[in-house]
C-alpha positions as CSV (number, residue, x, y, z in Angstrom):
1,M,24.3,0.5,27.5
2,T,26.3,3.3,25.7
3,N,25.8,7.0,26.4
4,K,24.2,7.3,23.0
5,S,21.7,4.6,23.8
6,I,20.9,6.3,27.2
7,I,20.3,9.6,25.5
8,Y,18.1,8.0,22.8
9,K,16.0,6.3,25.5
10,I,15.6,9.5,27.5
11,R,14.6,11.4,24.4
12,R,12.1,8.8,23.4
13,R,10.5,8.9,26.9
14,C,10.3,12.7,26.8
15,Q,8.6,12.6,23.4
16,V,6.0,10.1,24.6
17,W,5.4,12.2,27.7
18,A,5.0,15.4,25.7
19,Y,2.6,13.8,23.2
20,R,0.4,12.3,25.9
21,V,0.3,15.4,28.1
22,L,0.3,18.2,25.5
23,G,-1.5,16.5,22.7
24,P,-0.4,16.2,19.0
25,V,-1.2,19.9,18.0
26,N,0.7,21.5,20.9
27,V,3.7,19.2,20.8
28,S,3.9,19.7,17.0
29,K,4.1,23.4,17.5
30,L,6.9,23.0,20.0
31,Y,8.9,20.6,17.8
32,F,8.3,22.9,14.8
33,R,9.7,26.0,16.5
34,H,12.6,24.1,17.9
35,V,13.7,22.3,14.6
36,L,12.7,24.9,12.0
37,G,13.1,28.1,13.9
38,Y,9.7,29.7,13.0
39,Q,6.2,29.5,14.4
40,L,3.8,26.9,13.0
41,N,0.7,28.5,11.4
42,L,-2.0,25.8,11.1
43,K,-4.8,28.3,10.3
44,E,-3.2,29.6,7.2
45,P,-0.3,27.2,6.4
46,K,2.0,28.6,3.7
47,T,5.3,26.7,3.7
48,F,5.7,23.1,2.7
49,N,6.4,22.0,6.2
50,E,3.4,23.9,7.6
51,K,1.1,22.2,5.0
52,L,2.7,18.8,5.9
53,Q,2.0,19.5,9.5
54,W,-1.7,20.3,8.7
55,L,-2.1,17.1,6.7
56,K,-0.3,15.2,9.5
57,L,-2.7,16.5,12.2
58,F,-6.0,16.8,10.5
59,Y,-6.1,14.8,7.3
60,W,-4.0,11.7,7.3
61,P,-5.4,10.3,10.6
62,T,-8.9,10.1,9.0
63,C,-7.7,9.0,5.5
64,K,-8.1,5.2,5.3
65,E,-6.0,5.0,2.1
66,A,-3.2,7.0,3.6
67,I,-3.2,4.8,6.8
68,Q,-3.2,1.7,4.6
69,C,-0.3,3.0,2.4
70,A,1.8,4.1,5.4
71,D,1.6,0.5,6.6
72,K,4.7,-1.2,5.1
73,Y,2.7,-4.4,4.8
74,A,-0.8,-3.3,3.8
75,V,0.6,-1.0,1.1
76,R,1.3,-4.2,-0.8
77,S,-2.4,-4.9,-1.4
78,Y,-3.0,-1.3,-2.3
79,V,-0.3,-1.4,-5.0
80,E,-1.6,-4.7,-6.3
81,S,-5.1,-3.2,-6.5
82,L,-3.6,-0.6,-8.9
83,G,-2.2,-3.4,-11.1
84,K,1.4,-2.7,-10.1
85,G,2.3,-5.8,-8.2
86,E,5.4,-6.3,-10.2
87,I,7.2,-3.5,-8.3
88,L,6.8,-5.2,-5.0
89,N,9.8,-6.8,-3.4
90,D,9.4,-10.6,-2.7
91,L,7.7,-11.2,0.6
92,L,9.4,-13.9,2.7
93,G,7.2,-13.7,5.8
94,V,5.0,-11.7,8.0
95,W,4.4,-12.1,11.8
96,E,2.6,-10.4,14.6
97,S,5.4,-11.2,17.1
98,A,9.1,-11.6,16.9
99,K,8.8,-15.0,18.6
100,E,6.9,-16.3,15.6
101,I,9.9,-15.9,13.3
102,D,11.2,-19.3,12.0
103,W,14.9,-18.4,11.4
104,Q,15.6,-21.8,9.7
105,K,13.1,-21.0,6.9
106,L,14.8,-17.7,6.1
107,P,17.5,-17.4,3.4
108,G,21.0,-16.3,4.2
109,Q,20.2,-12.7,3.4
110,F,17.0,-10.8,4.0
111,A,15.5,-7.5,5.1
112,L,13.4,-7.4,8.3
113,K,11.2,-4.5,9.3
114,C,8.2,-3.4,11.4
115,N,5.3,-2.0,9.4
116,H,4.1,0.7,11.8
117,G,6.9,3.3,11.8
118,C,10.2,4.5,10.4
119,G,13.7,3.2,11.2
120,Y,12.5,-0.2,12.4
121,N,14.7,-2.0,10.0
122,L,17.3,-4.8,10.0
123,I,19.3,-5.6,6.8
124,C,20.9,-9.0,7.1
125,S,23.6,-9.8,4.6
126,D,24.8,-13.0,6.4
127,K,22.4,-14.9,8.6
128,S,25.3,-17.0,10.0
129,N,26.6,-13.9,11.8
130,L,23.3,-12.8,13.1
131,D,22.7,-12.7,16.9
132,Q,19.1,-13.9,16.9
133,N,18.5,-13.1,20.6
134,K,19.5,-9.5,20.1
135,V,17.3,-9.2,17.0
136,L,14.4,-10.7,18.9
137,E,15.0,-8.3,21.8
138,Q,15.1,-5.3,19.5
139,F,12.1,-6.2,17.5
140,D,10.1,-7.0,20.6
141,K,10.9,-3.5,21.8
142,W,9.9,-1.9,18.6
143,M,6.6,-3.9,18.5
144,H,5.7,-2.4,21.8
145,E,6.3,1.2,20.7
146,D,3.6,3.5,19.4
147,F,5.7,5.3,16.7
148,G,3.1,8.0,16.2
149,E,3.8,9.4,19.7
150,Y,7.4,10.4,18.8
151,N,7.0,13.1,16.3
152,A,3.2,13.5,16.7
153,E,2.2,11.4,13.7
154,P,-1.1,9.9,14.8
155,H,-1.9,8.0,11.6
156,Y,0.9,5.6,12.5
157,D,-1.0,4.6,15.7
158,K,-3.9,3.3,13.6
159,I,-1.7,0.6,11.9
160,P,-2.0,-3.0,13.2
161,K,1.6,-3.9,14.1
162,R,3.4,-6.6,12.1
163,I,6.9,-7.7,11.3
164,V,7.7,-8.1,7.6
165,C,10.5,-9.9,5.9
166,E,11.4,-9.2,2.3
167,K,14.1,-10.3,-0.1
168,F,17.6,-8.8,0.3
169,L,18.3,-6.3,-2.5
170,S,21.8,-6.8,-3.7
171,G,24.0,-5.2,-6.4
172,D,23.6,-1.6,-7.6
173,V,20.7,-0.2,-5.5
174,I,19.7,3.5,-5.6
175,N,16.9,4.9,-3.5
176,Y,14.8,7.7,-5.1
177,N,12.5,9.7,-2.9
178,I,10.0,11.3,-5.2
179,Y,7.7,14.1,-3.9
180,V,4.3,14.2,-5.7
181,F,2.1,17.3,-5.1
182,N,-1.5,17.0,-6.3
183,G,-0.7,14.2,-8.7
184,K,2.5,15.8,-10.2
185,V,6.1,15.2,-9.4
186,V,7.7,18.4,-8.1
187,F,11.1,17.3,-6.9
188,F,13.0,14.3,-5.7
189,S,16.0,13.4,-3.6
190,V,18.8,10.8,-3.7
191,A,20.5,10.0,-0.4
192,G,23.1,7.7,1.0
193,G,24.4,6.6,4.4
194,L,21.6,8.4,6.3
195,G,21.6,7.2,10.0
196,N,25.0,5.5,9.7
197,G,27.0,8.6,10.5
198,V,29.5,7.8,7.8
199,G,29.4,9.1,4.3
200,E,25.9,10.6,4.8
201,H,24.6,12.8,1.9
202,L,21.3,14.0,0.5
203,T,20.8,15.9,-2.7
204,Y,17.6,17.4,-4.1
205,Y,16.8,17.6,-7.8
206,N,14.0,19.2,-9.8
207,R,11.6,17.0,-11.7
208,D,13.7,17.3,-14.9
209,G,16.8,16.0,-13.1
210,S,18.5,19.4,-12.7
211,P,20.0,20.2,-9.3
212,A,17.5,22.0,-7.0
213,D,18.3,25.4,-5.6
214,F,17.7,24.3,-2.1
215,K,19.4,21.8,0.3
216,N,18.8,20.0,3.6
217,R,21.0,21.8,6.1
218,H,21.7,18.6,8.0
219,Y,23.5,16.8,5.2
220,P,26.1,17.5,2.5
221,T,25.1,17.1,-1.1
222,K,26.7,14.6,-3.5
223,P,25.5,15.1,-7.0
224,A,25.8,12.0,-9.2
225,P,24.5,10.6,-12.5
226,L,20.8,9.8,-12.4
227,S,19.2,6.5,-13.4
228,S,18.2,6.1,-17.1
229,I,14.8,4.8,-15.9
230,L,14.1,8.0,-14.0
231,P,11.2,9.0,-16.4
232,Q,9.5,5.7,-15.8
233,M,10.0,6.1,-12.0
234,E,8.4,9.5,-12.0
235,E,5.5,8.3,-14.1
236,L,5.0,5.4,-11.7
237,A,5.2,7.7,-8.7
238,E,2.4,9.9,-10.1
239,Y,0.3,6.8,-10.8
240,L,0.7,5.6,-7.2
241,A,0.1,9.0,-5.8
242,K,-3.3,9.6,-7.5
243,G,-5.9,10.9,-5.1
244,F,-3.5,12.1,-2.4
245,P,-2.7,15.8,-2.0
246,M,0.9,14.9,-1.2
247,V,3.0,11.7,-0.9
248,R,6.6,10.9,-1.2
249,V,7.0,7.8,-3.3
250,D,10.2,5.9,-2.4
251,L,11.4,3.7,-5.2
252,F,14.6,1.6,-5.6
253,D,16.4,1.3,-8.9
254,V,17.9,-2.2,-8.6
255,G,20.1,-2.6,-11.6
256,G,17.4,-1.1,-13.9
257,K,14.4,-2.7,-12.2
258,I,12.0,-0.6,-10.2
259,I,11.1,-1.9,-6.7
260,L,8.8,-0.1,-4.2
261,S,10.4,1.0,-0.9
262,E,7.4,2.7,0.7
263,L,4.9,5.5,0.5
264,T,5.7,8.3,3.0
265,F,3.0,10.9,4.0
266,T,5.0,12.8,6.7
267,P,8.6,12.9,5.3
268,G,11.1,13.9,7.9
269,G,8.3,13.9,10.5
270,A,7.0,17.0,8.6
271,L,10.1,18.8,9.9
272,I,12.3,18.9,6.9
273,P,15.2,21.4,7.6
274,F,15.6,23.2,4.3
275,D,18.5,25.6,4.1
276,S,16.2,28.6,4.0
277,Y,12.7,29.7,4.9
278,D,12.3,31.0,1.3
279,A,12.9,27.4,0.0
280,D,10.2,26.1,2.3
281,L,7.8,28.8,1.2
282,K,8.5,28.3,-2.5
283,L,7.7,24.6,-2.2
284,G,4.7,25.4,-0.1
285,K,3.2,27.5,-2.9
286,Q,3.3,24.5,-5.2
287,L,1.2,22.3,-2.8
288,D,-2.5,23.0,-2.8
289,I,-4.4,21.6,0.2
290,S,-7.3,24.0,0.0
291,R,-9.8,21.3,-0.8
292,E,-8.8,19.3,2.2
293,M,-8.9,22.3,4.5
294,A,-12.3,23.3,3.2
295,A,-13.7,19.8,3.9
296,F,-12.2,19.8,7.4
297,E,-13.7,23.2,8.2
298,K,-17.1,22.1,6.9
299,H,-17.0,19.0,9.1
300,Q,-16.1,21.1,12.1
301,K,-19.2,23.2,11.8
């Protein structure tokens, strides 16, 4: 085991301990202060991250549609119910345990992922070079993790765990993360290499495709020509986001064809490190969660 793996394992255990001992609200306040550098205000949230945190703690865990759509398998039936099944990637298999995977039936290339969290992915470009035992060990570990405990995202803990296999997307693939507030696209991002440590970049754009005046302080920007189908992607994102106060709709442009990646309700774990507090505040002013907060307060009385 490498030093990096040991540090990761220790950090994960500390996160679980904090979540179980302190509870989701208190641990969220700790993480928020540590990552973003200012105190989390849940009574009168003003910044985008504060409003994401409020939704994360008090709204998403009781929203059946959000729980379904955060599920990387169940979201498929939701999208089909909206008449948009053509944007779904081809499903090659779904299992409740890694031991159930029949490797012989899988093609030479595929994408394997758990449905109940983020980062539980394996992109296989050549099955002949795959160490199946290591993959089984890794997925067995992931399937025993409660992802919601790590960044205090309790809606993930309500998702029945499955392993999903989808078609390998080849060629020119660009991932657009489109942020929809109250049914309208506000901004989007294009990223590359995240998590790989090599060539990482993340660039924000306004709805019209112009560069945004804010950045993610953890990554360099890399402006590039945008897809010609961006207007259709934004229109589709708004259609999929109907009824949700906020959702990030992640879409792939695969050689001019739109494929759904996922719907994300707590982007960045609701801890997005914008380059300034003012940027966080500016975005927060554009997100209205007053209806959700009023309903929550009424229910508490």
